[in-house]
C-alpha positions as CSV (number, residue, x, y, z in Angstrom):
1,X,-1.0,12.7,-15.9
2,X,-3.0,9.6,-15.0
3,X,-5.8,10.5,-12.6
4,X,-7.9,8.2,-10.4
5,X,-10.8,8.6,-7.9
6,X,-10.1,7.3,-4.4
7,X,-13.5,5.9,-3.4
8,X,-12.5,4.5,0.1
9,X,-14.6,7.0,2.1
10,X,-17.4,8.3,-0.1
11,X,-19.8,7.9,2.8
12,X,-17.8,8.3,6.1
13,X,-17.0,11.4,8.3
14,X,-20.3,13.1,7.7
15,X,-20.4,13.1,3.9
16,X,-23.7,11.1,3.8
17,X,-25.4,13.9,5.7
18,X,-24.6,17.2,3.9
19,X,-26.2,19.0,1.3
20,X,-25.0,17.6,-2.1
21,X,-25.2,13.9,-0.8
22,X,-27.4,11.3,-2.6
23,X,-31.1,11.8,-2.0
24,X,-33.1,8.6,-1.7
25,X,-30.1,6.3,-1.6
26,X,-27.4,5.6,0.9
27,X,-24.0,3.6,0.9
28,X,-23.7,0.9,-0.2
29,X,-26.3,1.3,-2.9
30,X,-24.8,-0.2,-6.1
31,X,-26.7,2.2,-8.2
32,X,-24.8,5.0,-6.7
33,X,-21.3,3.5,-7.4
34,X,-22.3,2.7,-10.9
35,X,-23.1,6.4,-11.5
36,X,-19.9,7.4,-10.1
37,X,-18.1,5.1,-12.3
38,X,-19.9,6.2,-15.4
39,X,-19.3,9.8,-14.7
40,X,-15.5,9.2,-14.2
41,X,-15.4,7.2,-17.4
42,X,-16.9,9.9,-19.3
43,X,-14.6,12.4,-17.9
44,X,-11.5,10.3,-19.3
45,X,-10.4,9.1,-15.7
46,X,-8.2,6.0,-15.6
47,X,-8.9,4.3,-12.3
48,X,-11.3,3.8,-9.5
49,X,-9.6,2.9,-6.2
50,X,-11.2,1.3,-3.2
51,X,-8.9,1.1,0.0
52,X,-10.2,-1.2,2.7
53,X,-10.1,-2.0,6.5
54,X,-12.1,-4.8,8.0
55,X,-12.2,-3.6,11.6
56,X,-14.2,-0.8,13.1
57,X,-11.8,1.7,14.6
58,X,-11.4,0.9,18.4
59,X,-7.8,2.2,19.3
60,X,-9.1,5.6,20.7
61,X,-10.0,5.0,24.4
62,X,-10.0,1.3,23.6
63,X,-13.5,1.5,22.2
64,X,-15.4,1.5,19.0
65,X,-18.0,4.0,20.5
66,X,-16.6,7.3,18.8
67,X,-16.2,5.7,15.5
68,X,-19.5,4.1,15.5
69,X,-21.2,7.3,16.7
70,X,-19.6,9.6,14.2
71,X,-19.2,7.2,11.2
72,X,-15.3,7.4,11.2
73,X,-13.7,5.1,8.6
74,X,-16.8,2.7,8.7
75,X,-18.9,0.9,7.5
76,X,-16.6,-0.8,4.8
77,X,-17.7,-3.3,2.6
78,X,-15.9,-5.9,0.4
79,X,-15.9,-3.9,-2.8
80,X,-15.2,-7.0,-5.1
81,X,-19.0,-7.7,-6.0
82,X,-19.5,-3.9,-6.5
83,X,-16.5,-3.8,-8.9
84,X,-18.2,-6.3,-10.8
85,X,-21.2,-4.4,-11.0
86,X,-19.4,-1.3,-12.0
87,X,-17.7,-3.1,-14.8
88,X,-21.0,-4.1,-16.2
89,X,-22.0,-0.4,-17.0
90,X,-18.5,0.7,-18.1
91,X,-15.9,-0.3,-20.6
92,X,-12.6,1.5,-20.3
93,X,-12.1,2.6,-16.7
94,X,-9.9,0.5,-14.2
95,X,-10.7,-0.7,-10.6
96,X,-8.3,-1.1,-7.8
97,X,-9.3,-3.5,-5.0
98,X,-7.4,-3.7,-1.8
99,X,-6.7,-6.9,0.4
100,X,-4.3,-7.4,3.3
101,X,-1.3,-9.6,2.8
102,X,-0.9,-9.6,6.5
103,X,-4.3,-11.6,7.1
104,X,-5.4,-13.0,3.8
105,X,-4.3,-16.2,1.8
106,X,-2.5,-15.7,-1.4
107,X,-4.2,-18.7,-3.2
108,X,-7.7,-17.3,-2.4
109,X,-6.7,-13.7,-3.4
110,X,-5.0,-14.8,-6.6
111,X,-8.0,-16.8,-7.7
112,X,-10.4,-14.0,-7.0
113,X,-8.3,-11.4,-8.6
114,X,-8.0,-13.6,-11.7
115,X,-11.8,-14.0,-11.9
116,X,-12.4,-10.2,-11.5
117,X,-9.9,-9.6,-14.2
118,X,-12.0,-11.6,-16.3
119,X,-15.2,-9.9,-15.3
120,X,-13.6,-6.4,-16.0
121,X,-12.2,-7.4,-19.2
122,X,-8.5,-6.8,-17.8
123,X,-9.2,-3.6,-15.9
124,X,-8.2,-4.8,-12.4
125,X,-5.5,-3.5,-10.1
126,X,-4.6,-5.2,-6.7
127,X,-3.5,-2.8,-3.8
128,X,-1.4,-4.9,-1.4
129,X,-1.5,-3.6,2.0
130,X,0.7,-4.6,5.3
131,X,-1.9,-4.0,8.0
132,X,-1.2,-1.9,10.9
133,X,-4.5,-1.6,12.6
134,X,-5.3,-3.6,15.7
135,X,-9.1,-3.7,14.9
136,X,-8.3,-5.4,11.8
137,X,-5.9,-7.9,13.5
138,X,-8.2,-8.8,16.2
139,X,-10.9,-10.0,13.4
140,X,-8.3,-12.6,12.1
141,X,-7.4,-14.1,15.5
142,X,-4.2,-11.9,16.1
143,X,-3.6,-10.9,19.6
144,X,-1.1,-8.3,18.5
145,X,0.3,-6.8,15.2
146,X,3.3,-8.4,13.4
147,X,6.5,-6.5,13.7
148,X,6.7,-3.7,11.0
149,X,9.5,-5.4,8.8
150,X,8.1,-8.8,9.3
151,X,4.7,-7.5,7.7
152,X,6.6,-6.6,4.5
153,X,8.4,-9.8,4.5
154,X,5.0,-11.4,4.5
155,X,3.8,-9.3,1.7
156,X,6.7,-9.9,-0.5
157,X,6.1,-13.7,0.0
158,X,2.4,-13.2,-0.6
159,X,3.2,-11.4,-4.0
160,X,5.7,-14.0,-5.0
161,X,3.1,-16.7,-4.4
162,X,0.4,-14.9,-6.3
163,X,2.7,-14.3,-9.4
164,X,3.7,-17.9,-9.4
165,X,0.2,-19.1,-9.2
166,X,-0.9,-16.4,-12.1
167,X,2.1,-17.9,-14.0
168,X,1.2,-21.7,-13.5
169,X,-1.5,-21.6,-16.1
170,X,0.2,-19.8,-19.2
171,X,-2.2,-18.7,-21.9
172,X,-0.4,-20.8,-24.4
173,X,-1.3,-23.9,-22.2
174,X,-5.1,-23.6,-23.3
175,X,-5.6,-25.4,-26.5
176,X,-9.4,-25.9,-26.9
177,X,-9.1,-28.1,-29.9
178,X,-12.7,-28.9,-30.8
179,X,-11.6,-31.5,-33.2
180,X,-9.9,-33.7,-30.7
181,X,-11.5,-32.3,-27.6
182,X,-8.2,-31.5,-25.9
183,X,-8.8,-28.5,-23.7
184,X,-5.3,-27.8,-22.4
185,X,-1.6,-29.1,-22.6
186,X,-0.8,-30.7,-19.3
187,X,3.0,-30.1,-19.7
188,X,2.4,-26.4,-19.6
189,X,0.3,-26.4,-16.3
190,X,2.6,-27.1,-13.2
191,X,2.3,-27.1,-9.5
192,X,4.3,-24.2,-8.0
193,X,5.2,-26.2,-4.9
194,X,6.0,-23.1,-2.7
195,X,7.3,-23.8,0.7
196,X,8.0,-20.5,2.6
197,X,8.3,-18.7,5.8
198,X,4.7,-17.8,6.0
199,X,2.9,-19.9,3.1
200,X,2.9,-23.4,1.8
201,X,1.2,-23.5,-1.4
202,X,1.1,-26.4,-3.8
203,X,-0.7,-25.1,-6.9
204,X,-1.3,-24.7,-9.8
205,X,-4.0,-21.9,-9.9
206,X,-7.3,-23.7,-10.8
207,X,-8.4,-20.8,-13.1
208,X,-8.3,-19.7,-16.8
209,X,-5.3,-17.1,-17.7
210,X,-6.9,-13.7,-17.3
211,X,-6.8,-10.9,-20.0
212,X,-3.9,-9.1,-18.0
213,X,-2.3,-12.4,-16.8
214,X,-1.4,-10.3,-13.7
215,X,-3.4,-7.5,-12.3
216,X,-1.7,-4.1,-12.1
217,X,0.0,-4.2,-8.6
218,X,-0.3,-1.2,-6.4
219,X,1.6,-0.6,-3.1
220,X,1.6,2.4,-0.9
221,X,4.2,2.1,1.7
222,X,6.3,5.3,2.2
223,X,8.6,4.0,5.0
224,X,12.1,2.8,3.9
225,X,11.0,-0.8,4.2
226,X,7.7,0.0,2.4
227,X,9.6,1.8,-0.5
228,X,11.8,-1.3,-0.9
229,X,8.8,-3.5,-1.3
230,X,7.4,-1.2,-3.9
231,X,10.6,-1.3,-5.8
232,X,10.5,-5.1,-5.8
233,X,7.0,-5.7,-7.3
234,X,4.8,-2.7,-7.6
235,X,3.6,-1.6,-11.1
236,X,2.1,1.8,-9.7
237,X,2.9,3.3,-6.2
238,X,0.1,5.2,-4.1
239,X,2.2,8.2,-2.6
240,X,1.0,10.7,0.2
241,X,0.5,14.2,-1.1
242,X,1.2,17.4,0.9
243,X,4.8,18.8,1.2
244,X,6.4,19.0,-2.1
245,X,10.0,18.1,-0.4
246,X,8.5,15.1,1.1
247,X,7.1,13.8,-2.2
248,X,10.5,14.5,-3.8
249,X,12.2,12.5,-1.0
250,X,9.8,9.5,-1.7
251,X,10.7,9.8,-5.5
252,X,14.2,9.7,-5.2
253,X,14.2,6.9,-2.6
254,X,11.9,4.8,-4.7
255,X,14.1,5.5,-8.0
256,X,17.2,4.5,-6.0
257,X,15.5,1.3,-4.8
258,X,14.1,0.6,-8.2
259,X,17.7,0.7,-9.8
260,X,18.9,-1.6,-7.0
261,X,16.1,-3.9,-8.0
262,X,17.3,-3.8,-11.7
263,X,14.2,-2.1,-12.7
264,X,13.7,1.2,-14.8
265,X,12.4,4.1,-12.7
266,X,10.8,5.6,-15.7
267,X,8.2,2.6,-15.9
268,X,6.9,3.1,-12.3
269,X,4.7,6.1,-11.7
270,X,3.5,7.6,-8.2
271,X,-0.2,8.4,-7.9
272,X,-0.2,11.1,-5.3
273,X,-3.2,11.3,-2.8
274,X,-4.9,14.7,-3.5
275,X,-7.8,15.7,-1.6
276,X,-9.5,18.2,-3.9
277,X,-12.2,20.9,-3.7
278,X,-13.2,22.4,-7.0
279,X,-15.6,25.3,-7.4
280,X,-16.6,27.3,-10.5
281,X,-14.8,30.4,-8.9
282,X,-12.4,30.4,-6.2
283,X,-14.9,31.9,-3.8
284,X,-17.3,29.0,-4.4
285,X,-14.3,26.6,-3.7
286,X,-13.6,28.3,-0.3
287,X,-17.3,28.4,0.7
288,X,-17.3,24.6,0.2
289,X,-14.2,24.2,2.1
290,X,-15.7,26.0,5.0
291,X,-18.6,23.5,4.9
292,X,-16.1,20.6,5.1
293,X,-14.4,22.0,8.3
294,X,-17.7,21.5,10.4
295,X,-17.9,17.7,9.9
296,X,-15.5,16.7,12.5
297,X,-15.9,16.5,16.4
298,X,-13.1,16.1,18.8
299,X,-13.9,12.6,19.4
300,X,-14.1,11.9,15.6
301,X,-10.6,13.2,15.0
302,X,-9.2,11.2,17.9
303,X,-10.9,8.0,16.7
304,X,-9.5,8.8,13.2
305,X,-5.9,9.4,14.2
306,X,-5.6,6.6,16.7
307,X,-7.1,4.0,14.1
308,X,-4.7,5.1,11.4
309,X,-1.6,5.1,13.7
310,X,-2.6,2.0,15.6
311,X,-1.8,3.9,18.9
312,X,-4.3,5.4,21.6
313,X,-3.4,9.1,21.4
314,X,-6.0,9.7,24.3
315,X,-3.2,8.7,26.6
316,X,-0.9,11.4,25.4
317,X,0.7,13.6,28.2
318,X,0.5,17.4,28.3
319,X,4.0,17.7,26.6
320,X,5.2,15.4,23.8
321,X,8.6,14.9,22.1
322,X,8.1,13.8,18.4
323,X,10.8,11.3,18.4
324,X,9.9,9.8,21.7
325,X,6.3,9.3,20.5
326,X,7.4,7.7,17.1
327,X,9.5,5.1,19.3
328,X,6.4,4.4,21.5
329,X,4.3,3.8,18.2
330,X,7.0,1.5,16.9
331,X,7.2,-0.4,20.0
332,X,3.8,-1.7,19.6
333,X,4.3,-2.4,16.0
334,X,1.9,0.2,14.9
335,X,2.4,2.5,11.9
336,X,5.4,5.0,12.1
337,X,4.2,7.1,9.3
338,X,1.1,9.2,9.0
339,X,0.7,12.1,11.2
340,X,3.6,11.4,13.6
341,X,5.9,10.6,10.4
342,X,5.0,13.9,9.0
343,X,5.8,15.8,12.2
344,X,9.3,13.9,12.2
345,X,9.8,15.1,8.5
346,X,8.7,18.8,9.2
347,X,10.2,19.3,12.7
348,X,12.6,16.6,13.6
349,X,12.6,14.0,16.4
350,X,13.7,16.6,19.1
351,X,10.8,19.0,18.4
352,X,8.4,19.3,21.5
353,X,4.9,20.3,21.4
354,X,1.8,20.4,23.7
355,X,-1.0,17.9,23.6
356,X,-3.2,20.9,22.3
357,X,-0.7,21.5,19.6
358,X,-0.5,17.9,18.6
359,X,-4.3,17.6,18.2
360,X,-4.3,20.8,16.1
361,X,-2.1,19.0,13.7
362,X,-4.2,16.0,14.0
363,X,-7.3,17.9,13.1
364,X,-5.6,19.1,9.9
365,X,-4.5,15.5,9.1
366,X,-7.8,14.1,9.8
367,X,-9.8,16.7,7.8
368,X,-7.2,16.5,5.1
369,X,-6.3,20.1,5.0
370,X,-2.7,19.2,4.9
371,X,-3.0,17.7,1.5
372,X,-6.0,19.5,0.1
373,X,-5.9,21.9,-3.0
374,X,-8.8,24.0,-3.3
375,X,-9.9,26.6,-6.0
376,X,-11.2,27.0,-9.5
377,X,-10.4,24.4,-12.2
378,X,-7.8,26.7,-13.6
379,X,-6.1,27.2,-10.3
380,X,-6.0,23.6,-9.3
381,X,-4.7,22.6,-12.8
382,X,-1.9,25.1,-12.5
383,X,-1.0,23.7,-9.0
384,X,-1.1,20.1,-10.3
385,X,1.0,20.9,-13.3
386,X,3.6,22.4,-11.0
387,X,3.5,19.7,-8.7
388,X,3.7,17.0,-11.4
389,X,6.8,18.6,-12.8
390,X,8.5,19.0,-9.3
391,X,7.9,15.3,-8.3
392,X,9.2,13.6,-11.4
393,X,6.5,13.6,-14.1
394,X,5.6,9.9,-13.8
395,X,2.3,8.9,-12.5
396,X,-0.4,11.3,-11.6
397,X,-3.1,12.0,-8.8
398,X,-5.5,10.0,-6.8
399,X,-8.4,12.4,-6.1
400,X,-10.5,12.2,-3.1
401,X,-13.3,14.7,-1.9
402,X,-14.1,15.6,1.7
403,X,-17.4,16.9,0.4
404,X,-20.7,15.1,0.1
405,X,-20.8,12.3,-2.6
406,X,-21.6,12.7,-5.4
407,X,-21.4,16.5,-5.6
408,X,-17.7,16.6,-4.5
409,X,-16.6,14.0,-7.0
410,X,-18.8,15.1,-9.8
411,X,-17.1,18.8,-9.6
412,X,-13.7,17.0,-9.9
413,X,-14.9,14.7,-13.0
414,X,-16.9,17.4,-14.5
415,X,-14.8,20.6,-13.9
416,X,-11.2,19.8,-13.2
417,X,-10.5,16.6,-15.3
418,X,-11.7,18.6,-18.5
419,X,-9.4,21.5,-17.8
420,X,-6.5,19.0,-17.3
421,X,-7.7,17.4,-20.9
422,X,-7.8,20.9,-22.5
423,X,-4.2,21.7,-21.5
424,X,-3.1,18.5,-23.0
425,X,-1.6,17.2,-19.6
426,X,-4.1,14.3,-19.1
427,X,-2.7,11.0,-20.2
428,X,-4.8,9.5,-23.1
429,X,-6.9,6.4,-22.4
430,X,-6.9,3.9,-25.3
431,X,-10.5,2.5,-25.5
432,X,-10.5,-1.3,-25.1
433,X,-7.1,-1.5,-23.6
434,X,-6.1,-3.4,-20.7
435,X,-5.7,-1.1,-17.4
436,X,-1.9,-2.0,-17.6
437,X,-1.7,-0.5,-20.9
438,X,-3.6,2.6,-20.0
439,X,-1.4,3.2,-16.8
440,X,1.7,2.9,-18.5
441,X,3.9,6.0,-17.8
């Protein structure tokens, strides 16, 4: 197994306020993040991952008020400078940075990631997202979201441009002959002359080739269109944890799509999202789980669900048909996955539930109870080994904690990861190697 920390929400949804949180420092103190990085590296973890979103959730009731009041999915920083700082106090652990292909320009992102790959010594991953949140779109001048399939078309072209730019200055183009003063061979450095549906980019990239040449590419889409995009370019897939049957369907669909793209399914792992509560004993873990359940108010749950779906669930009627709700969400170009997608998988499109029942499911989704594993290190390691085997044995887990930071993360790094290592199921991390080498299945 390869194991990572998802650090996207170390400070939101009340984690900053509870016993076990930092004393005398608050997000975004860079020293806090450096301490987390050093703890994870000592434990033998492979990656620190940062999801991102640039808008304050405003879908619930058409207002940012609930999200602002309860700290739901905000604040969020651009993590690129923080990654540079964390790289300075570590040597081997990798860093995953997220940018939106829906809003960003590929030349800017390709150049930035090239620079960060230099700074980290070849330890950078790029998580490419197709944004489905109206709060983000409004900050980039979009009055409405792009159609779902169109977002993935733009993503694929975005990646094509980035790859071409990274290839436009190959390593063997750099001569640096001190005797003659020649820096590079101009015959090896060429414009890409890209003319596409979404982007026109001349190139070449105005940067030195980086240690990995291409950063590791991560993609998280689990819709059929998202899986097709993953199969086209992803080195590693970020998958949603929870029901084993859903994970198995994702793995099968990805394998079929990889074969259709002429790629070997054995070379592409899935890192499954796994919210984790570890205690020295099962009772201690259950006590900590009970603490977590008190973090959420009804307004916080509504803000969370609506933001992540891109649909205002405050407007739901008293009775809901799951398939009809999914159609309404798709009609406004929001995300058909998430909670509603999970309900479709579990119950089918004709299933009817009350508004109260929907929000009961939503509460479990927002708190992460639907994909939380809780117990002693041995119990959780047993569950992970069973799940890893059942879902194809390629990839691993992206651990997050609903508990205060750093105590929840420290429990994972200092209790669970050593247990996996003792069992011989933790993938070895080669000191000094690039992230690509260390994440290879």
